[in-house]
C-alpha positions as CSV (number, residue, x, y, z in Angstrom):
1,Q,101.8,96.5,122.6
2,V,103.6,95.6,119.4
3,Y,105.9,92.7,118.7
4,L,108.6,93.0,116.0
5,V,110.4,90.1,114.3
6,E,113.2,90.7,111.8
7,S,114.4,88.3,109.1
8,G,116.4,88.4,106.0
9,G,119.9,88.8,107.3
10,G,122.8,86.7,106.1
11,S,126.2,86.7,104.5
12,V,126.9,88.4,101.2
13,Q,129.9,89.6,99.3
14,A,130.7,93.3,98.8
15,G,128.5,94.8,96.2
16,G,125.7,92.4,96.8
17,S,122.2,93.0,98.1
18,L,120.0,91.8,101.0
19,R,116.4,92.6,102.0
20,L,115.5,92.7,105.6
21,S,112.0,92.3,106.8
22,C,110.3,93.4,110.1
23,A,106.9,91.9,110.8
24,A,104.8,93.7,113.3
25,S,102.1,92.1,115.4
26,G,100.0,92.8,118.4
27,S,96.8,94.5,119.3
28,D,95.6,98.0,119.9
29,Y,98.6,99.8,118.6
30,V,99.1,102.6,116.1
31,L,102.5,103.0,114.5
32,V,104.0,106.5,114.4
33,S,107.2,105.5,112.8
34,M,109.3,102.4,112.1
35,A,113.1,102.5,111.9
36,W,116.2,100.4,111.3
37,F,119.2,100.6,113.5
38,R,122.4,98.7,113.4
39,Q,125.3,98.0,115.8
40,A,128.7,96.6,114.9
41,P,130.9,95.1,117.6
42,G,132.7,97.8,119.5
43,K,130.7,100.5,117.9
44,E,127.7,102.6,119.0
45,R,124.3,101.9,117.7
46,E,123.5,103.8,114.5
47,G,120.0,104.8,113.3
48,I,120.1,104.3,109.5
49,A,116.6,104.5,108.1
50,A,113.1,105.5,109.2
51,L,109.6,105.7,107.8
52,Y,107.1,108.1,109.3
53,I,103.8,106.3,108.8
54,S,101.2,109.1,108.5
55,S,103.3,111.1,105.9
56,D,105.3,108.3,104.3
57,I,108.4,110.5,104.7
58,T,111.6,108.6,104.9
59,Y,114.9,109.4,106.6
60,Y,118.3,107.9,105.8
61,A,121.6,108.3,107.5
62,D,124.4,109.6,105.2
63,S,126.2,106.2,105.6
64,V,123.4,104.4,103.7
65,K,121.8,107.1,101.6
66,G,121.4,106.1,98.0
67,R,122.1,102.4,98.8
68,F,119.3,101.5,101.2
69,T,115.6,101.9,100.9
70,I,112.9,101.5,103.6
71,S,109.4,100.6,102.6
72,R,106.3,99.0,104.0
73,D,103.5,96.6,103.1
74,N,100.5,97.6,105.1
75,A,98.6,94.5,104.3
76,K,101.4,92.4,105.8
77,N,102.2,94.8,108.6
78,T,105.8,94.6,107.5
79,V,108.6,97.1,107.0
80,Y,111.5,96.3,104.7
81,L,115.0,97.5,104.3
82,Q,116.4,96.9,100.8
83,M,120.2,97.1,101.0
84,N,122.1,97.4,97.8
85,S,125.8,97.9,97.0
86,L,126.7,96.5,100.4
87,K,130.1,97.2,101.8
88,P,132.1,95.4,104.5
89,E,131.5,98.3,106.8
90,D,127.8,97.5,106.7
91,T,128.5,94.4,108.7
92,A,126.4,94.6,111.9
93,M,123.4,93.4,113.8
94,Y,120.4,95.1,112.4
95,Y,117.4,95.9,114.5
96,C,113.9,97.0,113.7
97,A,112.2,99.5,116.1
98,A,108.8,101.0,116.4
99,D,107.6,104.3,117.9
100,L,104.0,104.3,119.1
101,F,103.9,107.6,120.9
102,G,105.5,110.1,118.6
103,S,108.8,110.6,120.3
104,S,110.6,110.1,117.1
105,L,108.8,113.1,115.5
106,S,110.6,115.6,117.8
107,H,114.1,115.0,116.5
108,S,115.7,115.3,113.1
109,N,118.0,112.4,113.7
110,L,117.2,108.9,114.8
111,R,117.6,108.3,118.5
112,G,117.2,104.8,119.9
113,E,115.5,106.2,123.0
114,D,112.6,107.5,120.9
115,F,111.6,103.9,120.0
116,G,110.0,101.8,122.6
117,Y,109.7,98.5,120.8
118,W,112.5,96.5,119.3
119,G,113.0,93.2,117.5
120,Q,115.6,90.7,118.4
121,G,117.9,91.6,115.5
122,T,119.3,89.9,112.4
123,Q,122.9,89.6,111.5
124,V,124.3,91.0,108.3
125,T,127.8,90.1,107.3
126,V,129.5,91.6,104.2
127,S,132.8,90.1,103.0
128,S,135.3,91.9,100.8
């Protein structure tokens, strides 16, 4: 069992930056991958970034590639999403998710159903 808590959301003007954090806690778990998803009102959930723990390989959706960076601090059991050059279309609720069973390794894209553990979300609002 793993518990995820996101923080770092807020309001920023277009072109600005934010760093989201996702702190993992629990016992007897091994992370296979960690990911960030987002969902804007009226839109489908979008998987935007992932970090595969054993290989340190990262994945980014085209919509954020070159602007967002996912990273981790093992000592703090925390995954980060550094978001630069933010655009109004980045406005959404951002969720951290964890895969403990390897489901996420079977697909080349990020699917929410491959991640069994989710945080409560943190809101990001980008104004023009």
